[in-house]
C-alpha positions as CSV (number, residue, x, y, z in Angstrom):
1,X,256.1,80.1,15.7
2,X,252.4,78.5,15.6
3,X,250.6,77.9,18.9
4,X,249.9,74.0,19.4
5,X,246.4,73.9,18.9
6,X,246.0,70.2,20.0
7,X,247.7,71.1,23.6
8,X,245.4,74.0,24.1
9,X,242.3,71.9,23.0
10,X,243.6,69.0,25.5
11,X,243.8,71.7,28.3
12,X,240.5,73.4,27.9
13,X,238.8,70.1,27.7
14,X,240.8,69.1,31.0
15,X,239.3,72.4,32.6
16,X,236.1,71.4,31.5
17,X,236.5,67.7,32.9
18,X,237.5,69.3,36.1
19,X,234.7,71.7,36.6
20,X,232.2,68.8,36.0
21,X,233.7,66.4,38.8
22,X,233.8,69.5,41.2
23,X,230.3,69.9,40.2
24,X,229.2,66.5,40.7
25,X,230.3,66.1,44.0
26,X,228.7,69.4,45.4
27,X,225.5,67.7,43.8
28,X,225.9,64.4,46.0
29,X,226.8,66.3,49.2
30,X,224.2,68.9,49.4
31,X,221.2,66.8,47.5
32,X,221.3,69.6,45.1
33,X,218.3,71.1,43.6
34,X,216.5,68.2,42.7
35,X,217.9,65.9,45.8
36,X,215.7,65.0,48.5
37,X,214.4,67.7,50.9
38,X,215.0,67.7,54.8
39,X,213.4,64.8,56.5
40,X,209.9,65.8,57.1
41,X,208.8,65.7,60.9
42,X,205.7,64.4,62.6
43,X,203.2,67.0,62.7
44,X,201.8,67.9,65.8
45,X,198.3,66.8,66.2
46,X,195.5,69.5,66.1
47,X,194.3,71.2,68.8
48,X,190.6,70.0,69.0
49,X,188.1,72.9,68.7
50,X,184.4,72.9,69.3
51,X,182.2,73.5,66.2
52,X,180.8,77.1,66.1
53,X,177.5,77.6,68.0
54,X,174.4,77.2,65.8
55,X,172.9,80.3,64.5
56,X,169.8,81.3,63.4
57,X,168.8,81.4,59.9
58,X,168.9,85.3,58.8
59,X,165.2,86.5,58.9
60,X,163.9,86.6,55.1
61,X,162.9,90.2,54.1
62,X,159.0,90.6,53.8
63,X,158.0,91.4,50.5
64,X,157.1,95.1,49.9
65,X,153.6,94.6,49.6
66,X,153.4,92.7,52.9
67,X,154.1,96.2,55.3
68,X,150.7,97.8,53.2
69,X,148.2,95.0,54.2
70,X,145.7,96.2,56.2
71,X,143.0,93.6,55.4
72,X,142.2,90.6,57.4
73,X,139.9,87.7,56.9
74,X,137.7,85.8,59.5
75,X,137.8,87.6,63.2
76,X,140.0,90.9,63.6
77,X,143.2,91.0,65.5
78,X,143.1,91.0,69.3
79,X,142.6,94.8,70.3
80,X,141.1,96.2,66.9
81,X,138.7,99.0,67.3
82,X,135.2,98.5,65.8
83,X,134.1,100.9,63.0
84,X,131.9,103.2,64.2
85,X,129.2,103.9,64.0
86,X,127.6,100.8,64.4
87,X,124.6,101.1,62.6
88,X,124.1,103.1,59.3
89,X,121.7,103.3,56.6
90,X,122.7,101.9,53.1
91,X,122.4,103.6,50.1
92,X,124.3,102.0,47.1
93,X,125.4,98.5,46.7
94,X,127.1,96.6,44.2
95,X,127.8,93.0,43.7
96,X,129.8,92.0,40.0
97,X,132.4,91.5,38.1
98,X,134.6,94.2,37.1
99,X,137.9,93.1,35.3
100,X,138.1,89.5,36.1
101,X,137.4,90.2,39.9
102,X,134.6,89.9,42.1
103,X,133.6,93.0,43.6
104,X,131.0,93.7,47.0
105,X,130.7,97.4,47.8
106,X,128.5,99.0,50.5
107,X,127.8,103.0,50.6
108,X,126.1,104.2,53.5
109,X,124.6,107.7,54.1
110,X,127.2,108.7,56.7
111,X,129.9,108.4,54.3
112,X,131.1,104.8,55.0
113,X,132.3,102.7,51.9
114,X,132.9,99.3,52.8
115,X,133.9,97.1,50.3
116,X,136.1,93.7,49.2
117,X,137.7,92.4,46.2
118,X,139.0,88.7,45.3
119,X,142.5,88.9,44.3
120,X,145.9,90.2,45.1
121,X,145.6,93.6,46.0
122,X,148.2,95.9,48.0
123,X,146.1,96.5,51.0
124,X,144.4,93.3,51.1
125,X,144.5,90.7,53.3
126,X,146.4,88.0,51.2
127,X,146.7,87.0,47.8
128,X,143.5,86.1,47.1
129,X,141.0,88.2,49.1
130,X,140.9,91.8,50.3
131,X,138.8,91.1,53.2
132,X,136.5,93.9,54.1
133,X,138.1,97.0,53.9
134,X,136.5,100.6,54.8
135,X,137.0,104.1,53.5
136,X,135.1,107.5,54.1
137,X,133.6,109.8,51.5
138,X,131.6,113.1,52.8
139,X,128.0,114.2,52.2
140,X,128.8,115.5,49.1
141,X,130.8,112.6,47.9
142,X,127.8,110.4,48.5
143,X,125.8,112.8,46.6
144,X,128.0,112.6,43.6
145,X,127.8,108.7,43.5
146,X,124.2,108.7,44.0
147,X,124.1,111.0,41.1
148,X,125.4,108.6,38.2
149,X,122.3,106.7,38.0
150,X,123.2,103.0,38.7
151,X,125.8,101.6,41.4
152,X,128.2,100.3,38.6
153,X,128.2,103.9,36.8
154,X,128.4,105.4,40.6
155,X,131.5,103.3,41.7
156,X,133.4,102.0,38.1
157,X,132.4,104.5,35.5
158,X,134.8,106.5,33.5
159,X,137.1,108.0,34.6
160,X,138.0,104.8,36.5
161,X,141.5,103.8,37.8
162,X,141.5,100.6,39.0
163,X,141.3,98.6,41.1
164,X,139.7,101.0,43.5
165,X,135.9,101.6,43.2
166,X,134.8,105.1,43.4
167,X,138.4,106.3,42.7
168,X,137.1,108.7,40.3
169,X,135.9,111.3,42.8
170,X,137.8,114.4,43.2
171,X,139.7,114.9,46.2
172,X,137.3,117.1,48.0
173,X,134.7,114.4,47.7
174,X,136.8,112.3,50.2
175,X,136.8,112.5,53.9
176,X,139.4,109.9,54.5
177,X,140.6,108.5,51.6
178,X,142.7,106.2,53.8
179,X,142.1,102.2,53.4
180,X,141.3,100.4,56.7
181,X,140.0,97.2,57.6
182,X,136.4,97.4,58.4
183,X,136.1,96.2,61.9
184,X,132.8,94.5,62.8
185,X,131.3,94.6,66.4
186,X,129.2,91.6,66.0
187,X,129.2,88.3,63.8
188,X,126.9,86.1,62.4
189,X,127.9,82.6,63.2
190,X,125.7,80.4,60.7
191,X,125.7,76.6,61.0
192,X,124.0,74.3,58.0
193,X,124.3,71.3,56.2
194,X,126.2,71.0,53.0
195,X,125.0,68.1,51.3
196,X,121.2,68.5,52.4
197,X,119.5,70.6,55.2
198,X,120.0,69.7,58.9
199,X,118.1,70.8,61.6
200,X,120.2,73.2,63.4
201,X,118.9,71.9,66.9
202,X,121.2,68.8,65.7
203,X,124.1,70.5,64.6
204,X,124.6,72.3,67.9
205,X,124.4,69.0,69.7
206,X,127.3,67.8,67.9
207,X,129.4,70.9,68.7
208,X,131.6,71.4,71.9
209,X,129.3,72.8,75.1
210,X,131.1,76.0,75.4
211,X,130.4,76.9,71.6
212,X,127.0,75.4,71.6
213,X,125.9,77.2,74.7
214,X,127.3,80.7,73.2
215,X,125.3,79.7,69.9
216,X,121.9,79.0,71.7
217,X,122.1,82.1,73.8
218,X,122.5,83.9,70.3
219,X,120.0,82.6,68.0
220,X,118.8,85.1,65.6
221,X,116.7,85.5,62.6
222,X,119.8,87.4,60.9
223,X,119.6,88.0,57.2
224,X,122.2,87.4,54.8
225,X,123.1,90.4,52.1
226,X,123.0,88.8,48.6
227,X,120.7,85.8,50.2
228,X,123.6,83.3,50.4
229,X,121.6,82.1,53.1
230,X,118.7,80.9,51.4
231,X,117.9,77.4,50.7
232,X,120.5,76.0,53.3
233,X,118.1,75.0,56.0
234,X,120.5,75.5,58.5
235,X,120.5,78.4,61.5
236,X,122.5,81.9,62.8
237,X,123.4,83.4,65.8
238,X,124.4,86.9,66.2
239,X,127.5,87.3,68.8
240,X,129.5,90.0,69.9
241,X,132.9,89.6,68.2
242,X,134.3,88.7,71.9
243,X,131.6,85.8,71.7
244,X,132.5,84.8,68.3
245,X,136.1,84.5,69.2
246,X,135.2,82.4,72.2
247,X,133.3,79.9,69.7
248,X,136.1,79.7,67.5
249,X,138.2,78.9,70.1
250,X,136.2,76.4,71.4
251,X,135.8,74.6,67.9
252,X,139.7,74.5,67.3
253,X,140.2,72.9,70.8
254,X,137.7,70.6,69.9
255,X,139.8,69.7,66.7
256,X,137.2,71.0,64.1
257,X,139.1,71.5,60.6
258,X,139.1,74.6,58.7
259,X,138.7,74.2,55.0
260,X,142.2,75.1,53.3
261,X,140.9,76.9,50.3
262,X,137.9,78.9,52.3
263,X,140.8,80.1,54.6
264,X,141.8,82.6,51.9
265,X,138.6,84.4,52.2
266,X,137.0,83.5,55.6
267,X,136.6,81.8,58.8
268,X,134.5,78.1,57.9
269,X,135.2,75.1,60.1
270,X,133.5,71.6,59.0
271,X,131.8,68.9,61.3
272,X,131.0,65.6,60.4
273,X,127.5,64.3,61.7
274,X,127.4,61.4,64.4
275,X,125.2,58.7,64.9
276,X,123.0,57.7,61.9
277,X,123.4,61.2,60.2
278,X,126.5,60.9,58.1
279,X,126.7,64.2,56.8
280,X,128.8,67.3,57.0
281,X,127.8,70.6,58.6
282,X,129.7,73.9,58.0
283,X,129.9,76.8,60.4
284,X,130.6,79.9,59.3
285,X,131.5,83.4,60.8
286,X,130.5,86.6,58.9
287,X,130.7,90.1,59.9
288,X,127.5,91.9,60.3
289,X,127.6,95.0,58.2
290,X,126.1,98.5,59.4
291,X,122.8,97.9,57.7
292,X,122.0,94.6,59.8
293,X,123.2,92.2,57.6
294,X,125.6,89.6,57.2
295,X,128.3,89.8,54.8
296,X,129.7,87.1,52.7
297,X,133.2,86.4,52.9
298,X,133.5,83.6,50.0
299,X,130.9,85.0,47.6
300,X,132.2,85.7,44.3
């Protein structure tokens, strides 16, 4: 007897229909997986919090080169010990350009090697000038330098490892190769006209009284090394470093300006003339070197 296929199919369809009906009822009742979720409740208002306290920005790390800088321009730092002895016999001097950099070098009979160079050097004062630096050679070292025949050959002859003068000397010729700042015990403070000569006494009348008094008391016929004072028609005073510092402080308090370019090389102030003389005057602070002449911070 063959089964009734039509009846079987009708029964299966009925079962499927019933299952679909039950499923639909469940979806309506529960919201199903795609129905609306639970009704959201109003969130609690956030508790106000104080903004974080401002913090100091982290200190920027100094470049590695800065830690090696020992030179300075202008007046020495407070408390710096002056170089000794205060006087010395000059036996060798060099002014000139080597490999695009201007050098000034002085060698003394007692072994002191004082020099400055333009440009950025590891031990220098800044990116443009070393300031006046000092090393010491032995008496034998002085003799070796003098034996080379000329200042250029003595200081920069073969073999030479730039950028340090006299670096060819053997170790036994150095008493102290460490590079230190040259700290003078005296300064030449020179005042002169820029565009035409101005009588020094007139310039002193333009300055604040504390500065003018110190400069009048120290008037001197100081000479410059390299002759940079020739033709300026001004005057100079030789002062102890402490008095030179007081003059600079008085000029600062009175509002005298420094030249932005010259401050890389030395301490230079400008003053505009008063009354009928409308001409700028310059006041320069230069170290007195051991042989008694004024150096030149901005020469080169």
